[in-house]
N, CA, C and O of each residue as an XYZ file, in Angstrom:
608
protein
N      19.559     -5.080     13.629
C      18.979     -3.778     13.778
C      20.056     -2.790     14.230
O      20.837     -3.073     15.139
N      20.079     -1.635     13.582
C      21.037     -0.603     13.954
C      20.359      0.549     14.698
O      20.919      1.100     15.646
N      19.136      0.910     14.255
C      18.464      2.060     14.857
C      16.960      1.920     14.690
O      16.486      1.326     13.722
N      16.205      2.476     15.651
C      14.741      2.462     15.627
C      14.256      3.886     15.860
O      14.820      4.618     16.673
N      13.196      4.279     15.133
C      12.600      5.602     15.312
C      11.085      5.458     15.202
O      10.587      4.645     14.423
N      10.357      6.248     15.984
C       8.896      6.167     16.024
C       8.248      7.475     15.613
O       8.670      8.548     16.044
N       7.217      7.385     14.775
C       6.282      8.478     14.574
C       5.005      8.053     15.289
O       4.974      7.013     15.946
N       3.965      8.847     15.163
C       2.727      8.508     15.848
C       2.087      7.230     15.294
O       1.430      6.498     16.034
N       2.274      6.962     14.012
C       1.607      5.819     13.394
C       2.544      4.763     12.823
O       2.084      3.771     12.257
N       3.849      4.962     12.963
C       4.796      4.002     12.391
C       6.022      3.840     13.280
O       6.421      4.746     14.012
N       6.600      2.648     13.184
C       7.918      2.393     13.753
C       8.832      2.111     12.566
O       8.498      1.292     11.710
N       9.982      2.780     12.507
C      10.953      2.566     11.446
C      12.183      1.889     12.033
O      12.674      2.272     13.095
N      12.671      0.879     11.328
C      13.845      0.137     11.757
C      14.881      0.190     10.645
O      14.588     -0.137      9.495
N      16.105      0.607     10.997
C      17.204      0.607     10.049
C      18.117     -0.568     10.390
O      18.498     -0.748     11.546
N      18.462     -1.363      9.387
C      19.314     -2.534      9.604
C      20.791     -2.144      9.551
O      21.134     -1.014      9.203
N      21.655     -3.088      9.900
C      23.102     -2.868      9.824
C      23.555     -2.573      8.396
O      24.572     -1.909      8.196
N      22.819     -3.056      7.412
C      23.169     -2.829      6.007
C      22.575     -1.533      5.461
O      22.726     -1.233      4.276
N      21.898     -0.760      6.320
C      21.353      0.527      5.916
C      20.007      0.451      5.226
O      19.596      1.413      4.576
N      19.313     -0.663      5.348
C      17.973     -0.800      4.776
C      16.943     -0.314      5.793
O      17.139     -0.432      7.003
N      15.831      0.240      5.273
C      14.791      0.791      6.143
C      13.493      0.002      5.990
O      13.038     -0.271      4.880
N      12.907     -0.356      7.140
C      11.624     -1.035      7.178
C      10.670     -0.236      8.051
O      11.072      0.298      9.085
N       9.410     -0.150      7.642
C       8.384      0.543      8.410
C       7.320     -0.426      8.880
O       6.924     -1.329      8.142
N       6.859     -0.243     10.094
C       5.816     -1.074     10.679
C       4.662     -0.173     11.090
O       4.876      0.853     11.736
N       3.454     -0.542     10.725
C       2.278      0.254     11.092
C       1.966      0.077     12.571
O       2.193     -0.986     13.148
N       1.446      1.134     13.167
C       0.960      1.081     14.545
C      -0.508      1.464     14.497
O      -0.843      2.585     14.115
N      -1.384      0.551     14.879
C      -2.816      0.850     14.931
C      -3.079      1.676     16.171
O      -2.948      1.189     17.294
N      -3.451      2.930     15.962
C      -3.670      3.859     17.063
C      -5.061      3.663     17.656
O      -6.044      3.508     16.932
N      -5.121      3.674     18.965
C      -6.398      3.545     19.668
C      -6.506      4.680     20.680
O      -5.592      4.898     21.476
N      -7.601      5.387     20.648
C      -7.829      6.438     21.639
C      -8.239      5.798     22.953
O      -8.961      4.800     22.972
N      -7.777      6.375     24.046
C      -8.195      5.894     25.357
C      -9.588      6.430     25.669
O      -9.965      7.517     25.231
N     -10.333      5.656     26.425
C     -11.675      6.092     26.804
C     -11.583      7.253     27.794
O     -10.524      7.511     28.367
N     -12.678      7.931     27.983
C     -12.720      9.065     28.908
C     -12.390      8.625     30.338
O     -11.693      9.337     31.062
N     -12.883      7.471     30.737
C     -12.610      6.947     32.083
C     -11.128      6.636     32.256
O     -10.547      6.917     33.304
N     -10.519      6.055     31.223
C      -9.099      5.741     31.297
C      -8.265      7.015     31.427
O      -7.275      7.037     32.159
N      -8.660      8.070     30.720
C      -7.940      9.340     30.815
C      -8.099      9.977     32.185
O      -7.150     10.562     32.708
N      -9.269      9.874     32.765
C      -9.527     10.492     34.075
C      -8.706      9.843     35.180
O      -8.227     10.536     36.078
N      -8.539      8.550     35.133
C      -7.886      7.838     36.227
C      -6.410      7.548     35.982
O      -5.741      7.007     36.863
N      -5.899      7.885     34.838
C      -4.499      7.626     34.512
C      -3.797      8.955     34.274
O      -3.725      9.421     33.137
N      -3.286      9.562     35.319
C      -2.697     10.898     35.231
C      -1.467     10.967     34.332
O      -1.319     11.928     33.578
N      -0.590      9.984     34.391
C       0.669     10.059     33.649
C       0.696      9.192     32.402
O       1.773      8.919     31.873
N      -0.443      8.758     31.923
C      -0.474      7.902     30.740
C      -0.771      8.725     29.493
O      -1.382      9.789     29.583
N      -0.342      8.240     28.335
C      -0.599      8.980     27.099
C      -2.069      8.952     26.718
O      -2.836      8.134     27.225
N      -2.458      9.855     25.816
C      -3.837      9.895     25.354
C      -4.123      8.810     24.328
O      -5.283      8.497     24.061
N      -3.076      8.237     23.751
C      -3.241      7.208     22.740
C      -2.395      5.998     23.094
O      -1.349      6.131     23.730
N      -2.833      4.847     22.693
C      -2.027      3.636     22.762
C      -2.044      3.038     21.366
O      -2.792      3.500     20.504
N      -1.236      2.025     21.134
C      -1.217      1.430     19.801
C      -0.727      0.011     19.823
O      -0.014     -0.402     20.738
N      -1.111     -0.739     18.807
C      -0.652     -2.107     18.624
C       0.256     -2.145     17.409
O      -0.128     -1.695     16.330
N       1.462     -2.679     17.576
C       2.416     -2.770     16.493
C       2.031     -3.911     15.564
O       1.855     -5.047     16.004
N       1.902     -3.606     14.286
C       1.564     -4.618     13.285
C       2.871     -5.147     12.687
O       3.328     -4.657     11.654
N       3.469     -6.146     13.338
C       4.794     -6.609     12.942
C       4.788     -7.678     11.861
O       5.854     -8.062     11.379
N       3.626     -8.167     11.468
C       3.568     -9.239     10.483
C       3.893     -8.763      9.071
O       4.417     -9.544      8.276
N       3.602     -7.524      8.738
C       3.772     -7.023      7.377
C       4.629     -5.764      7.334
O       4.105     -4.674      7.109
N       5.951     -5.896      7.549
C       6.792     -4.701      7.477
C       6.851     -4.177      6.047
O       6.780     -4.938      5.082
N       6.982     -2.865      5.936
C       7.099     -2.219      4.635
C       8.583     -1.932      4.395
O       9.196     -1.172      5.145
N       9.159     -2.532      3.360
C      10.544     -2.262      2.994
C      10.558     -1.009      2.129
O       9.884     -0.968      1.099
N      11.308      0.010      2.523
C      11.373      1.275      1.796
C      12.515      1.155      0.775
O      13.648      1.562      1.034
N      12.186      0.591     -0.378
C      13.195      0.263     -1.389
C      13.716      1.470     -2.156
O      14.739      1.360     -2.832
N      13.054      2.609     -2.078
C      13.462      3.801     -2.824
C      14.703      4.486     -2.245
O      15.262      5.380     -2.880
N      15.134      4.085     -1.069
C      16.264      4.744     -0.409
C      17.583      4.028     -0.673
O      17.620      2.800     -0.755
N      18.680      4.803     -0.807
C      20.011      4.179     -0.862
C      20.387      3.701      0.545
O      19.650      3.980      1.491
N      21.499      2.998      0.713
C      21.916      2.573      2.058
C      22.043      3.770      3.005
O      22.591      4.812      2.646
N      21.522      3.595      4.223
C      21.427      4.701      5.180
C      22.494      4.654      6.253
O      23.050      3.603      6.574
N      22.763      5.845      6.802
C      23.685      6.004      7.923
C      22.913      6.147      9.240
O      23.308      5.596     10.268
N      21.790      6.910      9.190
C      20.980      7.097     10.403
C      19.582      7.560     10.042
O      19.329      8.019      8.928
N      18.659      7.429     11.024
C      17.279      7.888     10.854
C      16.866      8.700     12.078
O      17.472      8.593     13.143
N      15.819      9.517     11.906
C      15.255     10.312     13.005
C      13.774     10.502     12.697
O      13.357     10.395     11.544
N      12.977     10.784     13.731
C      11.545     10.952     13.497
C      10.947     12.028     14.382
O      11.404     12.284     15.496
N       9.895     12.655     13.836
C       9.102     13.630     14.560
C       7.726     13.049     14.823
O       7.566     11.829     14.857
N       6.739     13.897     15.006
C       5.390     13.425     15.302
C       4.845     12.538     14.189
O       4.376     11.429     14.447
N       4.905     13.030     12.946
C       4.387     12.243     11.825
C       5.283     12.325     10.600
O       4.807     12.161      9.477
N       6.563     12.574     10.795
C       7.504     12.566      9.678
C       8.797     11.904     10.124
O       9.093     11.824     11.316
N       9.559     11.431      9.149
C      10.857     10.846      9.480
C      11.899     11.311      8.476
O      11.594     11.585      7.316
N      13.139     11.392      8.951
C      14.280     11.738      8.110
C      15.203     10.539      8.019
O      15.296      9.733      8.945
N      15.883     10.435      6.888
C      16.880      9.393      6.690
C      18.121     10.058      6.101
O      18.021     10.857      5.169
N      19.273      9.729      6.641
C      20.550     10.252      6.156
C      21.267      9.119      5.448
O      21.561      8.090      6.056
N      21.553      9.307      4.145
C      22.244      8.233      3.432
C      23.755      8.355      3.641
O      24.234      9.332      4.215
N      24.477      7.379      3.180
C      25.917      7.313      3.419
C      26.716      8.344      2.615
O      27.908      8.535      2.857
N      26.057      9.004      1.662
C      26.706     10.075      0.895
C      26.446     11.452      1.498
O      26.911     12.457      0.960
N      25.704     11.513      2.619
C      25.434     12.787      3.278
C      24.202     13.501      2.768
O      24.022     14.686      3.049
N      23.340     12.807      2.019
C      22.088     13.396      1.542
C      20.971     13.043      2.518
O      20.972     11.971      3.124
N      20.016     13.966      2.659
C      18.910     13.783      3.598
C      17.623     13.514      2.809
O      17.329     14.182      1.818
N      16.869     12.522      3.277
C      15.606     12.117      2.680
C      14.513     12.262      3.730
O      14.793     12.212      4.927
N      13.267     12.443      3.290
C      12.156     12.620      4.227
C      10.917     11.883      3.728
O      10.740     11.664      2.530
N      10.068     11.508      4.681
C       8.774     10.882      4.398
C       7.779     11.366      5.439
O       8.161     11.759      6.541
N       6.503     11.334      5.084
C       5.458     11.630      6.053
C       4.872     13.006      5.884
O       4.845     13.563      4.786
N       4.397     13.554      7.004
C       3.721     14.846      6.977
C       4.695     15.972      6.635
O       5.801     16.041      7.171
N       4.256     16.859      5.724
C       5.061     18.016      5.328
C       4.229     19.292      5.382
O       4.567     20.277      4.725
N       3.152     19.286      6.150
C       2.235     20.418      6.224
C       2.949     21.696      6.644
O       2.602     22.779      6.174
N       3.937     21.586      7.518
C       4.656     22.753      8.014
C       6.083     22.831      7.476
O       6.913     23.563      8.016
N       6.372     22.077      6.410
C       7.688     22.127      5.791
C       8.727     21.235      6.417
O       9.909     21.354      6.094
N       8.320     20.327      7.319
C       9.280     19.494      8.034
C       9.976     18.462      7.144
O      10.971     17.871      7.564
N       9.478     18.231      5.924
C      10.153     17.333      4.975
C      11.069     18.098      4.023
O      11.690     17.498      3.146
N      11.157     19.408      4.188
C      12.129     20.205      3.445
C      11.874     20.314      1.959
O      12.818     20.303      1.169
N      10.615     20.421      1.558
C      10.283     20.491      0.137
C       9.995     21.904     -0.351
O       9.515     22.072     -1.472
N      10.268     22.905      0.441
C      10.026     24.284      0.033
C       8.583     24.684      0.269
O       7.815     23.929      0.865
N       8.208     25.882     -0.202
C       6.893     26.442      0.093
C       5.880     26.271     -1.025
O       4.728     26.672     -0.857
N       6.249     25.706     -2.134
C       5.360     25.675     -3.304
C       4.071     24.892     -3.078
O       3.061     25.198     -3.712
N       4.072     23.913     -2.215
C       2.876     23.090     -2.041
C       2.180     23.310     -0.696
O       1.327     22.510     -0.310
N       2.530     24.382      0.023
C       1.945     24.610      1.340
C       1.395     26.028      1.452
O       1.844     26.949      0.770
N       0.420     26.169      2.324
C      -0.131     27.491      2.640
C       0.814     28.212      3.595
O       1.386     27.591      4.490
N       0.978     29.516      3.409
C       1.853     30.304      4.280
C       1.146     30.727      5.570
O       1.799     30.956      6.588
N      -0.176     30.831      5.530
C      -0.947     31.214      6.715
C      -2.129     30.254      6.868
O      -2.486     29.537      5.933
N      -2.722     30.252      8.049
C      -3.860     29.367      8.310
C      -5.022     29.713      7.376
O      -5.157     30.882      7.013
N      -5.854     28.777      6.973
C      -5.853     27.373      7.384
C      -4.787     26.582      6.634
O      -4.573     26.778      5.438
N      -4.124     25.684      7.361
C      -3.094     24.843      6.770
C      -3.736     23.553      6.270
O      -4.534     22.929      6.970
N      -3.379     23.169      5.065
C      -3.905     21.939      4.489
C      -2.815     20.879      4.526
O      -1.657     21.144      4.201
N      -3.203     19.683      4.925
C      -2.247     18.603      5.111
C      -1.542     18.239      3.810
O      -2.171     18.072      2.765
N      -0.220     18.120      3.903
C       0.611     17.663      2.794
C       1.402     16.470      3.309
O       2.011     16.546      4.376
N       1.400     15.370      2.564
C       2.117     14.150      2.971
C       2.919     13.586      1.813
O       2.566     13.748      0.645
N       4.013     12.915      2.169
C       4.832     12.201      1.201
C       4.865     10.736      1.628
O       5.469     10.388      2.643
N       4.209      9.884      0.841
C       4.147      8.458      1.150
C       5.412      7.704      0.806
O       5.662      6.619      1.333
N       6.213      8.278     -0.079
C       7.501      7.691     -0.453
C       8.588      8.713     -0.149
O       8.310      9.910     -0.081
N       9.822      8.253      0.034
C      10.903      9.186      0.380
C      11.142     10.230     -0.706
O      11.111      9.929     -1.899
N      11.379     11.459     -0.264
C      11.749     12.565     -1.143
C      13.054     13.156     -0.608
O      13.245     13.257      0.604
N      13.938     13.541     -1.507
C      15.178     14.155     -1.060
C      14.884     15.567     -0.573
O      14.142     16.307     -1.218
N      15.458     15.936      0.552
C      15.257     17.263      1.121
C      15.843     18.293      0.170
O      16.991     18.185     -0.260
N      15.023     19.304     -0.153
C      15.414     20.336     -1.108
C      16.020     21.573     -0.452
O      16.551     22.443     -1.142
N      15.944     21.657      0.868
C      16.473     22.829      1.560
C      17.954     22.973      1.236
O      18.673     21.975      1.196
N      18.417     24.187      1.006
C      19.823     24.369      0.621
C      20.772     24.124      1.794
O      20.934     24.972      2.672
N      21.383     22.962      1.786
C      22.414     22.621      2.767
C      23.701     22.469      1.955
O      23.851     21.490      1.223
N      24.633     23.423      2.071
C      25.790     23.467      1.168
C      26.831     22.366      1.372
O      27.606     22.084      0.458
N      26.865     21.749      2.534
C      27.891     20.750      2.828
C      27.255     19.383      3.057
O      26.037     19.247      3.172
N      28.110     18.392      3.117
C      27.677     17.033      3.412
C      27.114     16.984      4.837
O      27.725     17.509      5.768
N      25.952     16.354      5.001
C      25.314     16.243      6.315
C      25.880     15.020      7.039
O      26.054     13.957      6.443
N      26.163     15.188      8.341
C      26.706     14.085      9.135
C      25.738     13.590     10.204
O      25.843     12.447     10.650
N      24.784     14.449     10.626
C      23.806     14.046     11.644
C      22.478     14.718     11.366
O      22.425     15.821     10.823
N      21.392     14.031     11.749
C      20.042     14.572     11.608
C      19.286     14.390     12.909
O      19.607     13.516     13.714
N      18.272     15.231     13.107
C      17.394     15.125     14.268
C      16.037     15.696     13.884
O      15.932     16.527     12.982
N      15.005     15.242     14.575
C      13.650     15.738     14.334
C      13.026     16.143     15.655
O      13.323     15.581     16.709
N      12.154     17.132     15.568
C      11.322     17.510     16.686
C       9.873     17.256     16.314
O       9.585     16.515     15.374
N       8.974     17.865     17.045
C       7.538     17.686     16.847
C       7.143     17.875     15.384
O       6.586     16.961     14.776
N       7.422     19.042     14.813
C       7.118     19.341     13.413
C       8.261     20.110     12.758
O       8.030     20.981     11.919
N       9.468     19.792     13.136
C      10.627     20.436     12.523
C      11.756     19.415     12.365
O      11.732     18.340     12.963
N      12.740     19.781     11.547
C      13.869     18.904     11.252
C      15.160     19.690     11.338
O      15.177     20.898     11.100
N      16.248     19.003     11.680
C      17.558     19.624     11.828
C      18.624     18.762     11.166
O      18.506     17.538     11.118
N      19.665     19.412     10.657
C      20.799     18.702     10.070
C      22.083     19.419     10.464
O      22.137     20.648     10.477
N      23.113     18.644     10.785
C      24.434     19.180     11.092
C      25.369     18.735      9.973
O      25.397     17.562      9.601
N      26.134     19.686      9.443
C      27.047     19.374      8.340
C      28.422     18.986      8.874
O      28.715     19.141     10.059
N      29.258     18.477      7.968
C      30.603     18.072      8.366
C      31.450     19.272      8.809
O      32.461     19.097      9.489
N      31.045     20.487      8.427
C      31.747     21.696      8.875
C      31.169     22.236     10.184
O      31.616     23.273     10.674
N      30.181     21.544     10.753
C      29.610     21.943     12.034
C      28.487     22.952     11.950
O      28.076     23.491     12.977
N      27.974     23.226     10.755
C      26.863     24.169     10.615
C      25.543     23.454     10.871
O      25.372     22.289     10.510
N      24.612     24.166     11.500
C      23.295     23.631     11.827
C      22.252     24.259     10.912
O      22.198     25.480     10.771
N      21.422     23.422     10.290
C      20.330     23.877      9.437
C      19.029     23.306      9.978
O      18.988     22.162     10.433
N      17.963     24.104      9.929
C      16.666     23.648     10.399
C      15.563     24.083      9.461
O      15.686     25.099      8.777
N      14.480     23.313      9.426
C      13.320     23.652      8.609
C      12.087     23.022      9.235
O      12.183     22.086     10.029
N      10.928     23.552      8.865
C       9.670     23.058      9.410
C       8.966     24.117     10.237
O       9.184     25.313     10.045
N       8.119     23.673     11.162
C       7.302     24.557     11.970
C       8.175     25.452     12.829
O       9.095     24.988     13.503
N       7.867     26.758     12.793
C       8.647     27.740     13.542
C       7.698     28.823     14.023
O       7.602     29.880     13.399
N       7.011     28.584     15.100
C       6.030     29.551     15.586
C       6.674     30.822     16.133
O       5.997     31.840     16.277
N       7.953     30.779     16.435
C       8.636     31.953     16.982
C       9.405     32.724     15.907
O      10.014     33.747     16.219
N       9.395     32.278     14.683
C      10.036     32.886     13.526
C      11.515     33.099     13.771
O      12.219     33.606     12.898
């Protein structure tokens, strides 16, 4: 194992050879009593389903991975960025053609990896994800971001 990243419903593991595997997490809501008496505990817990990992065969060998709430990014060894998961707010970098610009927002998801279409002119060397946004740093040190931006 080289790297691990978590979304709300999946754990992704990247191997030393750059292969990506996904594991489902069965989400369980905590009861009202558990929430009342557990001040610092999360609202959800989950059980990792490790018996049936999903091998993401559509990706080339990877350099690194990152994850947000319900999306993940993968950086391949050629400096290209790939995305999977929720894209409702543009966090998978697919442009505006399939999303609403104003509320109500309709859920958009990518079940298989898609190459990020956002114009990044240079080779990407690092990636990061936030709640509903994504970031990439190029080899020239430029920072690019896409996804949810409530502050414009």
